[in-house]
C-alpha positions in Angstrom: 17.6 16.5 -4.0 15.0 14.4 -5.4 13.2 12.4 -3.5 10.8 9.4 -4.0 8.1 8.2 -1.5 6.0 5.5 -1.6 4.2 2.4 1.1 2.3 0.2 1.4 -0.8 1.3 3.5 -2.0 3.2 0.0 -1.9 6.2 -0.7 -4.1 7.7 1.8 -2.4 6.2 4.7 -1.6 8.4 7.7 1.7 7.4 7.9 2.7 8.5 3.8 1.9 12.2 5.1 4.4 11.9 7.8 6.6 10.8 5.3 5.9 13.3 3.2 6.4 16.0 5.8 10.2 14.1 6.5 11.0 13.5 3.1 10.6 17.7 2.8 12.6 18.7 5.2 15.5 16.3 3.9 15.2 17.6 0.5 15.3 20.9 1.6 14.6 24.4 -0.4 14.9 23.8 -4.2 14.3 19.9 -3.3 11.7 17.5 -4.2 9.6 15.2 -3.4 7.8 12.7 -5.7 4.9 10.5 -3.9 4.1 7.5 -6.0 1.8 4.7 -3.6 -0.2 2.4 -4.4 -3.9 3.1 -4.8 -5.6 0.6 -2.2 -3.7 -1.0 1.0 -0.6 -3.5 -0.2 0.0 -4.8 3.6 2.1 -7.9 3.6 3.2 -8.4 -0.4 6.5 -8.5 0.4 8.7 -8.0 -2.6 5.7 -8.7 -5.1 5.7 -7.3 -8.2 2.7 -7.6 -11.0 4.7 -9.3 -13.4 2.0 -10.5 -15.7 -0.5 -7.8 -15.7 -0.5 -4.2 -16.4 -0.5 -1.6 -13.6 -3.4 1.4 -14.0 -1.9 4.7 -13.1 -3.6 7.7 -12.3 -2.1 11.5 -11.5 -3.5 12.9 -8.2 -1.6 16.2 -8.1 1.8 17.6 -9.1 4.1 15.0 -8.4 1.8 12.8 -6.8 0.1 9.4 -8.3 -1.2 6.4 -7.5 -0.2 3.1 -8.9 -2.9 -0.1 -8.6 -0.1 -2.3 -8.1 2.2 -3.6 -4.9 4.9 -1.0 -3.6 7.6 -2.1 -5.6 5.5 -1.7 -9.1 5.3 1.9 -7.7 9.1 2.2 -7.4 9.5 0.7 -10.7 6.9 3.1 -11.7 8.3 5.9 -10.6 12.5 5.5 -11.7 11.1 4.3 -14.8 8.2 6.3 -15.7 7.0 9.3 -14.0 9.6 11.1 -11.8 11.5 13.5 -14.2 14.7 13.2 -13.7 17.4 10.9 -11.5 16.3 10.1 -8.4 18.4 10.6 -5.7 16.5 8.8 -2.5 13.8 6.5 -1.9 11.9 6.4 1.6 9.0 4.0 2.5 6.7 4.2 5.0 6.1 5.3 7.5 4.3 2.1 8.4 1.4 1.8 10.3 2.9 -1.4 12.3 6.5 -2.4 12.7 8.4 -4.6 10.6 10.8 -5.8 13.0 11.4 -9.3 13.5 9.7 -11.6 11.3 7.3 -9.0 9.9 10.3 -7.6 7.7 9.9 -10.9 5.3 6.3 -10.1 4.4 6.3 -6.4 4.3 5.6 -4.3 1.4 7.7 -1.7 2.9 10.4 -3.0 3.0 10.1 -4.5 -0.4 9.7 -0.9 -1.5 13.2 -0.1 -0.2 14.5 -3.0 -1.1 13.6 -2.7 -5.3 15.4 0.6 -4.7 18.7 -0.9 -3.6 17.8 -3.4 -6.5 17.8 -0.3 -9.2 20.9 1.1 -7.4 19.3 4.0 -5.7 19.8 4.7 -2.1 16.6 3.5 -0.1 15.1 3.6 3.7 12.2 1.8 5.1 10.2 3.4 7.8 8.0 1.8 10.3 6.2 2.7 13.2 5.8 0.3 16.2 2.0 0.8 17.9 1.7 -0.7 21.5 0.2 0.9 25.0 2.5 3.7 24.9 1.6 5.4 21.7 -1.9 3.7 20.1 -3.9 5.6 22.0 -2.1 9.4 20.9 -3.7 11.2 19.0 -0.8 11.2 16.6 0.3 7.3 16.9 3.1 8.9 14.8 4.7 10.9 17.4 8.0 9.4 17.4 8.7 8.8 13.8 7.5 12.3 12.8 9.7 13.4 15.6 12.9 11.8 14.5 12.2 10.8 11.3 13.8 14.0 9.6 16.9 13.7 11.9 17.4 9.8 11.5 17.4 10.1 7.6 19.6 12.9 7.6 22.5 11.4 9.5 21.9 8.0 7.2 22.4 10.0 3.9 25.6 12.0 5.4 27.4 9.4 8.2 25.8 5.5 7.4 27.9 2.9 4.8 26.7 2.8 1.2 28.6 1.5 -0.7 30.4 -2.1 -1.4 29.6 -4.3 -4.5 27.1 -6.3 -5.1 23.7 -6.0 -3.9 23.6 -2.8 -2.5 22.4 -1.4 1.3 19.3 -0.4 2.2 18.2 0.5 5.7 14.9 -0.8 7.9 14.0 1.6 10.5 11.5 1.1 12.9 10.3 3.9 15.7 8.9 2.2 19.2 6.0 2.6 21.0 6.4 5.7 22.9 6.0 9.7 22.5 8.5 11.6 20.6 10.1 12.8 23.9 10.6 9.5 25.7 12.5 8.2 22.7 16.0 6.9 24.0 18.0 7.5 20.6 19.0 5.4 17.5 20.5 2.0 17.8 22.2 0.4 14.7 21.2 -3.5 15.5 20.2 -6.7 13.8 16.8 -8.3 12.5 15.3 -10.1 15.4 13.5 -13.4 16.0 10.9 -13.6 17.6 9.9 -17.2 17.7 6.6 -17.1 18.2 5.9 -14.5 14.8 4.5 -16.8 12.8 1.5 -16.4 10.5 -1.1 -18.2 11.0 -4.7 -18.8 9.5 -8.0 -17.9 11.3 -10.9 -20.2 9.3 -15.0 -17.9 9.2 -18.2 -19.4 8.2 -20.2 -16.4 6.2 -23.5 -16.1 7.0 -24.4 -17.6 3.6 -22.5 -20.5 4.8 -19.1 -20.1 2.4 -15.7 -20.9 3.9 -13.0 -17.4 4.3 -9.4 -18.3 5.7 -8.2 -14.6 7.6 -4.2 -14.5 8.0 -3.3 -13.1 11.1 0.0 -13.0 13.0 0.6 -13.2 16.5 1.8 -10.6 19.4 4.1 -8.0 18.2 5.8 -7.4 21.5 8.0 -10.2 22.5 11.2 -8.8 23.2 14.2 -10.5 20.7 17.6 -10.9 22.2 19.4 -8.1 23.1 21.0 -6.6 19.8 18.1 -6.5 17.9 15.5 -4.8 16.1 12.2 -5.9 18.5 13.9 -5.5 21.9 15.6 -2.1 21.2 11.7 -1.0 20.0 10.3 -2.2 23.6 13.1 -0.2 25.0 12.3 3.0 23.6 15.2 3.0 20.5 14.5 3.7 17.0 15.8 0.4 15.3 18.5 0.8 12.4 19.3 -2.4 10.1 20.9 -2.1 8.0 20.5 -4.9 4.7 21.2 -6.4 1.2 18.8 -8.3 -0.8 21.4 -11.5 -0.5 19.7 -14.0 1.0 22.7 -16.3 1.0 23.5 -17.7 4.8 27.2 -17.4 4.4 28.2 -18.7 7.8 27.0 -22.0 6.6 28.6 -21.6 2.8 31.6 -23.1 3.5 30.4 -26.1 6.0 27.6 -26.9 3.1 30.4 -26.9 0.0 32.7 -29.9 2.5 29.4 -31.9 1.8 29.2 -30.5 -1.9 32.8 -30.8 -2.6 32.9 -31.3 -6.7 32.4 -27.5 -7.5 35.2 -25.8 -7.2 34.5 -22.4 -6.4 
């Protein structure tokens, strides 16, 4: 198996080392793991691509590259230029912090998996929730390191991947607990915190210049039962199937009653 890994925390991020271990286990003897990751941190860039400027590439070792671009750029660079042969799986992460709830729509980790799905390659985004149960551990990624390979293999072996149109990809979030305290794997929907909106924090530098920091809100507020954040804070690894189709299909028929002229 040939696996392409990337992230949005940058080529030197500790979560990428965890992902490399996961990928090596899944690839197995004779498999290949290719790393194509951003040269610098790209958190919060979503599915951004550098459409109007080129991305510089640097080879750092065998099958290991840094790209001055977004996570989606890295996927495109890997699939279109760097990886030798067909890629069987794309893994993105392991992100430092959760990509549950509203975080999903901002996440460069998700953006990489999304681009993989658009390119027709099975893709999984993996993120490690931080909280009181793991933030002070010697290895805050203990839960993802301990359970990541088994979950990825289970998704490859047993989860749905087919269907017409936009391809499936999976969003995985590991809970903020020790590996031994992980309750199990939970198939859940994307949650809605309600107070998870981003905001701006103005500051004035010593030179008198104005700056704005973008920041989020509290991450541990549980979402509805059967959704990702609640599962995570209760100790479960959340697994959410996603597609790039942003249509609200539940509303579409109601809208057609309002706009009836087009014969669908």
